[in-house]
C-alpha positions as CSV (number, residue, x, y, z in Angstrom):
1,X,0.0,0.0,0.0
2,X,1.1,3.6,-0.6
3,X,1.3,6.1,2.2
4,X,-1.9,7.6,1.0
5,X,-3.7,4.3,0.9
6,X,-2.5,3.4,4.4
7,X,-3.5,6.7,5.9
8,X,-7.0,6.7,4.3
9,X,-7.5,3.1,5.4
10,X,-6.6,4.1,9.0
11,X,-8.9,7.0,8.9
12,X,-11.8,4.9,7.5
13,X,-11.2,2.3,10.3
14,X,-11.0,4.7,13.2
15,X,-13.1,7.8,12.4
16,X,-16.8,8.2,11.9
17,X,-17.8,8.2,8.2
18,X,-19.6,11.5,8.3
19,X,-17.6,12.8,5.3
20,X,-16.7,11.3,1.9
21,X,-13.4,13.1,1.2
22,X,-11.6,12.9,-2.1
23,X,-8.9,10.2,-2.0
24,X,-5.8,12.3,-1.2
25,X,-4.0,13.1,2.0
26,X,-2.7,16.7,2.4
27,X,0.6,17.2,4.2
28,X,1.4,20.9,3.6
29,X,0.0,23.9,1.9
30,X,0.9,27.5,0.9
31,X,-1.2,30.1,-0.8
32,X,-3.5,28.4,-3.3
33,X,-1.6,25.2,-3.4
34,X,-1.6,22.0,-1.3
35,X,0.9,19.1,-1.3
36,X,0.0,15.5,-0.4
37,X,2.0,12.9,1.5
38,X,3.4,11.6,-1.9
39,X,4.7,15.1,-2.8
40,X,2.1,15.8,-5.4
41,X,0.8,19.4,-5.6
42,X,-2.8,20.4,-6.1
43,X,-4.4,23.7,-6.9
44,X,-7.0,24.4,-4.2
45,X,-10.2,25.6,-5.9
46,X,-12.4,25.2,-2.8
47,X,-10.6,27.2,-0.1
48,X,-12.2,25.3,2.8
49,X,-15.7,26.5,1.8
50,X,-14.4,30.1,2.1
51,X,-12.6,29.5,5.4
52,X,-9.3,30.0,3.4
53,X,-10.2,33.2,1.6
54,X,-6.7,34.5,2.4
55,X,-4.9,31.3,1.3
56,X,-3.0,28.7,3.2
57,X,-0.5,29.9,5.7
58,X,-1.0,33.6,4.9
59,X,2.2,35.2,6.4
60,X,0.3,38.1,8.1
61,X,-2.2,35.7,9.8
62,X,0.4,33.2,10.8
63,X,2.6,36.0,12.3
64,X,-0.4,37.3,14.2
65,X,-1.1,33.9,15.6
66,X,2.5,33.2,16.5
67,X,2.9,36.4,18.4
68,X,-0.3,35.8,20.4
69,X,0.8,32.2,21.1
70,X,3.7,33.5,23.1
71,X,1.5,35.8,25.2
72,X,-1.8,34.2,26.1
73,X,-4.3,32.0,24.2
74,X,-7.3,31.5,26.5
75,X,-8.7,33.2,29.5
76,X,-12.4,32.3,29.2
77,X,-14.9,35.2,29.4
78,X,-14.6,35.1,33.2
79,X,-11.9,37.8,32.7
80,X,-11.1,40.6,30.2
81,X,-8.1,40.2,28.0
82,X,-6.2,42.9,26.0
83,X,-7.3,41.8,22.5
84,X,-11.1,41.5,23.1
85,X,-12.1,45.2,23.1
86,X,-10.2,46.0,19.9
87,X,-11.5,43.0,18.1
88,X,-15.1,43.7,18.9
89,X,-14.7,47.4,18.1
90,X,-12.9,46.9,14.7
91,X,-15.2,44.2,13.6
92,X,-18.3,46.2,14.5
93,X,-16.9,49.2,12.6
94,X,-16.2,46.9,9.5
95,X,-19.9,45.9,9.6
96,X,-21.3,49.3,10.4
97,X,-22.8,48.0,13.6
98,X,-22.4,48.7,17.3
99,X,-21.9,45.3,19.0
100,X,-20.3,41.9,18.5
101,X,-21.0,38.6,20.2
102,X,-18.0,36.3,19.4
103,X,-18.4,32.6,19.1
104,X,-16.3,29.8,17.5
105,X,-18.1,28.0,14.6
106,X,-20.6,29.1,12.0
107,X,-23.2,26.8,13.4
108,X,-22.7,28.4,16.9
109,X,-23.2,31.8,15.3
110,X,-26.5,30.7,13.7
111,X,-27.7,29.1,17.0
112,X,-26.8,32.3,18.8
113,X,-28.8,34.3,16.2
114,X,-31.8,32.1,16.8
115,X,-31.6,32.7,20.5
116,X,-31.0,36.4,19.9
117,X,-34.0,36.8,17.6
118,X,-36.3,34.9,20.0
119,X,-35.2,36.9,23.1
120,X,-35.5,40.2,21.1
121,X,-39.0,39.1,20.0
122,X,-40.2,38.6,23.5
123,X,-38.4,41.5,25.2
124,X,-38.6,44.1,22.5
125,X,-41.3,43.3,19.9
126,X,-43.7,41.9,22.6
127,X,-44.4,38.5,21.0
128,X,-46.2,36.3,23.6
129,X,-44.0,33.8,25.3
130,X,-43.3,30.6,23.4
131,X,-44.8,31.8,20.1
132,X,-41.8,33.3,18.4
133,X,-41.3,32.1,14.8
134,X,-38.4,32.5,12.3
135,X,-38.9,32.3,8.5
136,X,-36.1,30.5,6.6
137,X,-35.6,29.6,2.9
138,X,-35.8,26.1,1.3
139,X,-32.4,24.8,0.2
140,X,-30.7,26.6,3.1
141,X,-27.5,25.4,4.8
142,X,-26.9,27.1,8.2
143,X,-25.0,24.3,10.0
144,X,-25.6,20.8,11.4
145,X,-26.9,21.3,15.0
146,X,-30.2,19.7,16.0
147,X,-32.0,23.1,15.9
148,X,-30.5,24.0,12.5
149,X,-31.3,20.7,10.8
150,X,-34.8,21.1,12.1
151,X,-35.4,23.7,9.4
152,X,-33.2,22.1,6.7
153,X,-34.9,20.8,3.5
154,X,-32.0,18.5,2.7
155,X,-33.1,14.9,3.6
156,X,-29.5,13.8,4.0
157,X,-28.8,16.5,6.6
158,X,-32.1,16.1,8.4
159,X,-33.1,12.5,8.4
160,X,-33.0,10.5,11.7
161,X,-32.3,13.5,14.0
162,X,-35.9,14.1,15.3
163,X,-37.7,15.1,17.3
164,X,-37.1,18.5,15.6
165,X,-37.0,22.0,17.1
166,X,-40.3,23.9,16.3
167,X,-40.7,27.5,15.5
168,X,-39.6,27.8,11.9
169,X,-41.5,28.4,8.7
170,X,-39.8,27.4,5.4
171,X,-40.5,29.3,2.1
172,X,-38.9,29.0,-1.4
173,X,-35.7,30.9,-1.8
174,X,-36.0,34.0,-3.9
175,X,-39.9,34.0,-3.6
176,X,-40.8,37.4,-2.0
177,X,-44.5,36.7,-2.3
178,X,-44.2,33.5,-0.3
179,X,-42.1,35.2,2.3
180,X,-44.6,38.0,2.7
181,X,-47.4,35.4,3.2
182,X,-45.4,33.6,5.8
183,X,-44.6,36.6,8.0
184,X,-47.1,37.0,10.9
185,X,-47.3,39.0,14.1
186,X,-45.4,36.2,15.8
187,X,-42.5,36.3,13.3
188,X,-39.3,37.6,15.0
189,X,-36.8,37.1,12.2
190,X,-36.1,36.2,8.6
191,X,-32.9,34.2,8.3
192,X,-31.3,33.9,4.8
193,X,-28.1,33.3,3.0
194,X,-27.6,36.3,0.5
195,X,-26.2,33.6,-1.8
196,X,-26.9,29.9,-1.0
197,X,-23.6,28.1,-1.0
198,X,-24.3,24.5,-0.3
199,X,-27.3,24.6,-2.6
200,X,-25.0,25.2,-5.5
201,X,-24.1,28.9,-5.2
202,X,-27.6,30.2,-5.9
203,X,-27.9,33.9,-6.4
204,X,-31.4,35.2,-5.7
205,X,-33.3,37.3,-8.3
206,X,-32.4,41.0,-8.5
207,X,-34.5,42.9,-6.1
208,X,-35.2,40.0,-3.7
209,X,-32.9,41.1,-0.9
210,X,-34.1,44.7,-1.0
211,X,-37.6,43.4,-0.9
212,X,-36.8,41.3,2.1
213,X,-35.3,44.3,3.8
214,X,-38.4,46.4,3.1
215,X,-40.7,43.7,4.3
216,X,-38.9,43.1,7.5
217,X,-38.8,46.8,8.4
218,X,-42.5,47.1,7.6
219,X,-43.4,44.1,9.8
220,X,-40.9,44.9,12.7
221,X,-38.9,41.7,12.0
222,X,-35.2,41.2,12.2
223,X,-33.4,40.5,8.9
224,X,-30.5,38.1,9.7
225,X,-28.0,37.6,6.9
226,X,-25.9,34.4,7.1
227,X,-22.7,35.7,5.5
228,X,-20.6,32.8,6.9
229,X,-19.6,31.6,3.4
230,X,-20.6,34.6,1.3
231,X,-19.0,37.3,3.4
232,X,-15.5,38.8,4.0
233,X,-14.5,39.3,0.4
234,X,-15.6,36.2,-1.4
235,X,-18.1,37.9,-3.8
236,X,-16.0,41.0,-4.4
237,X,-17.6,43.0,-1.6
238,X,-17.0,42.7,2.1
239,X,-20.6,41.3,2.3
240,X,-22.7,39.8,-0.4
241,X,-25.6,41.9,0.7
242,X,-23.8,45.0,-0.5
243,X,-24.3,44.0,-4.2
244,X,-28.0,44.9,-3.6
245,X,-27.4,47.9,-1.4
246,X,-28.9,46.0,1.6
247,X,-27.9,46.3,5.2
248,X,-29.4,43.6,7.4
249,X,-30.1,43.9,11.1
250,X,-27.8,41.1,11.9
251,X,-24.7,39.7,10.2
252,X,-23.5,36.1,10.9
253,X,-19.8,35.7,10.2
254,X,-17.4,32.7,10.4
255,X,-15.1,30.7,8.2
256,X,-12.8,33.4,6.8
257,X,-13.0,35.4,10.0
258,X,-10.5,32.8,11.5
259,X,-8.1,33.2,8.6
260,X,-7.8,29.4,8.1
261,X,-5.9,29.4,11.4
262,X,-8.5,29.0,14.2
263,X,-12.3,28.7,14.3
264,X,-13.8,32.2,14.8
265,X,-17.4,33.3,14.3
266,X,-19.5,36.2,15.4
267,X,-23.0,37.7,15.5
268,X,-22.8,41.4,14.7
269,X,-25.7,43.8,15.3
270,X,-26.7,47.1,16.9
271,X,-27.3,47.5,20.6
272,X,-31.1,47.4,20.3
273,X,-30.7,43.8,19.2
274,X,-27.6,42.3,21.0
275,X,-28.4,44.4,24.0
276,X,-31.1,41.9,25.0
277,X,-28.5,39.6,26.6
278,X,-27.7,39.9,30.3
279,X,-24.8,38.2,32.1
280,X,-25.2,34.4,32.3
281,X,-27.8,34.1,29.5
282,X,-25.5,33.0,26.8
283,X,-21.8,32.2,26.5
284,X,-18.9,30.1,25.2
285,X,-15.7,29.1,26.9
286,X,-13.6,29.6,23.8
287,X,-15.6,32.4,22.2
288,X,-13.6,35.6,21.8
289,X,-10.4,34.0,23.1
290,X,-7.2,36.0,22.8
291,X,-5.8,33.8,19.9
292,X,-9.0,34.1,18.0
293,X,-9.2,37.8,18.5
294,X,-5.6,38.3,17.4
295,X,-6.2,36.4,14.2
296,X,-9.6,38.0,13.7
297,X,-8.1,41.5,14.1
298,X,-5.6,40.8,11.3
299,X,-8.4,39.5,9.1
300,X,-10.4,42.8,9.7
301,X,-7.2,44.8,8.9
302,X,-6.7,43.0,5.6
303,X,-10.3,43.5,4.6
304,X,-10.2,47.2,5.5
305,X,-7.6,47.8,2.7
306,X,-10.1,46.6,0.1
307,X,-7.4,44.7,-1.7
308,X,-9.0,41.3,-1.4
309,X,-12.5,42.5,-2.4
310,X,-10.9,44.0,-5.5
311,X,-9.1,40.8,-6.4
312,X,-12.3,38.8,-6.0
313,X,-14.0,41.3,-8.3
314,X,-11.4,41.3,-11.0
315,X,-10.6,37.6,-11.0
316,X,-14.2,36.7,-10.5
317,X,-15.2,38.5,-13.7
318,X,-12.6,36.5,-15.5
319,X,-13.7,33.3,-13.9
320,X,-17.3,33.7,-14.8
321,X,-16.5,34.9,-18.3
322,X,-14.5,31.7,-19.0
323,X,-17.0,29.4,-17.4
324,X,-19.9,31.0,-19.3
325,X,-18.1,30.1,-22.6
326,X,-18.7,26.4,-21.6
327,X,-22.5,26.9,-21.3
328,X,-24.4,25.5,-24.3
329,X,-21.5,23.5,-25.6
330,X,-23.0,20.2,-24.3
331,X,-20.5,20.3,-21.3
332,X,-22.0,22.8,-18.9
333,X,-25.7,23.6,-18.6
334,X,-25.5,26.5,-16.2
335,X,-23.1,28.7,-14.2
336,X,-24.1,30.8,-11.2
337,X,-22.3,32.9,-8.6
338,X,-20.5,36.2,-7.8
339,X,-16.9,37.1,-7.4
340,X,-14.5,34.2,-7.0
341,X,-17.4,31.8,-6.3
342,X,-19.2,29.7,-8.9
343,X,-21.7,26.8,-9.0
344,X,-21.2,24.9,-12.2
345,X,-23.9,22.5,-13.4
346,X,-22.2,19.8,-15.5
347,X,-24.1,18.1,-18.2
348,X,-24.9,14.7,-16.7
349,X,-23.6,13.0,-19.8
350,X,-20.1,13.9,-18.6
351,X,-20.7,12.4,-15.2
352,X,-21.7,13.3,-11.7
353,X,-20.2,16.1,-9.7
354,X,-18.3,13.6,-7.7
355,X,-16.9,12.0,-10.8
356,X,-15.8,15.3,-12.3
357,X,-14.2,16.3,-8.9
358,X,-12.2,13.0,-8.9
359,X,-11.1,13.5,-12.5
360,X,-10.0,17.1,-11.7
361,X,-8.1,15.7,-8.7
362,X,-6.2,13.4,-11.0
363,X,-5.2,16.5,-13.0
364,X,-4.1,18.4,-9.8
365,X,-7.2,20.5,-9.2
366,X,-9.4,20.3,-6.1
367,X,-13.1,21.2,-6.2
368,X,-16.1,19.7,-4.4
369,X,-19.4,18.5,-5.7
370,X,-22.9,19.2,-4.4
371,X,-26.4,18.0,-5.4
372,X,-25.8,15.6,-8.3
373,X,-23.8,17.1,-11.2
374,X,-22.9,20.5,-9.7
375,X,-19.4,21.4,-8.7
376,X,-18.4,24.4,-6.6
377,X,-15.4,26.6,-7.5
378,X,-14.2,29.0,-4.8
379,X,-10.4,29.4,-4.8
380,X,-8.5,31.5,-2.2
381,X,-8.6,35.2,-3.1
382,X,-4.8,35.2,-3.3
383,X,-4.8,32.9,-6.3
384,X,-2.9,34.3,-9.3
385,X,-4.6,34.7,-12.7
386,X,-2.1,32.3,-14.2
387,X,-3.0,29.6,-11.7
388,X,-6.7,30.2,-12.1
389,X,-6.4,29.9,-15.9
390,X,-4.4,26.6,-15.4
391,X,-7.2,25.3,-13.2
392,X,-9.8,26.2,-15.8
393,X,-7.7,24.5,-18.5
394,X,-7.9,21.3,-16.5
395,X,-11.7,21.6,-16.2
396,X,-11.9,22.1,-20.0
397,X,-9.7,19.0,-20.5
398,X,-11.8,16.9,-18.2
399,X,-15.0,17.9,-20.0
400,X,-13.5,17.5,-23.5
């Protein structure tokens, strides 16, 4: 057996089979490239589902982490530490909001937002106790906790985890009329992804997000934007909502906020929303720890320059231009997305998304499939145009 085969066999024998990874074993990575245990290099065109927006081993982020490792890594929120205030202040300013509630993972941020919306509904809006409802969209992916999968429409994510958490109403994504019909006096929030990632990088119809913003204001309902995958530069703006000129009441952030170094997430809103919490009502041992704040601060500083948003815009235009040339050729049926983020529907005659991903892996390019014959392309924002073109050449070769 090769080293790769031995390590995969060991992983299969001793870890739960909750993932179906591509058959390679990564040993090191830098920028947009990863190297496996056999010494073969691969172009990363997935970027950890946007967790690696700034590339593997970004020197600025690694340096920030190393410096903090020598000082203090964890205090718990039982004490203040000297990176917390600056992190919360700078992240709030980046979002144009007043307060930050730091957590660790994206799913924790979503769970925190659900609790926030319900508490706000009872204490501020005046919804009778126990009746708060949240409207979500079909095809959503907000995480894998019991509460979150309770409002998933993906049978694979939801099956066998009941009984499910009540209090959610599901409407079709992009259907403003259905959303309007679903909102009642007991509705406390509308929770949406500005672009649905796991569903295949689905961009809603023009005018949908502004319509959601208008409706939620009209009905005194919080608009919660899950920007965990779409935010922090991926689409060419700091937040995907910006493409439609929309500012939600609550931003949910994660993935790229940790710079590919540590898990960092946050709920960001104004005081009239996050101010509903009192000491002891919600918390996290690791949320807002010194190491996370040090890395998160550097991420905020990098985004403040606008450099990465600009790269995602320019390279994204090139990416989509090249991918759209494949539509109608009998190879690709549809391309969606914004910035350096694309969902590519492969003609089933060429194979499933998994099969295309495996063929690309054999040619040194890493992508991931979703929902049948769709592959997702989301390279680190630091990728060069030359490397991006090389990756696209491999896709064209696989489909030839």
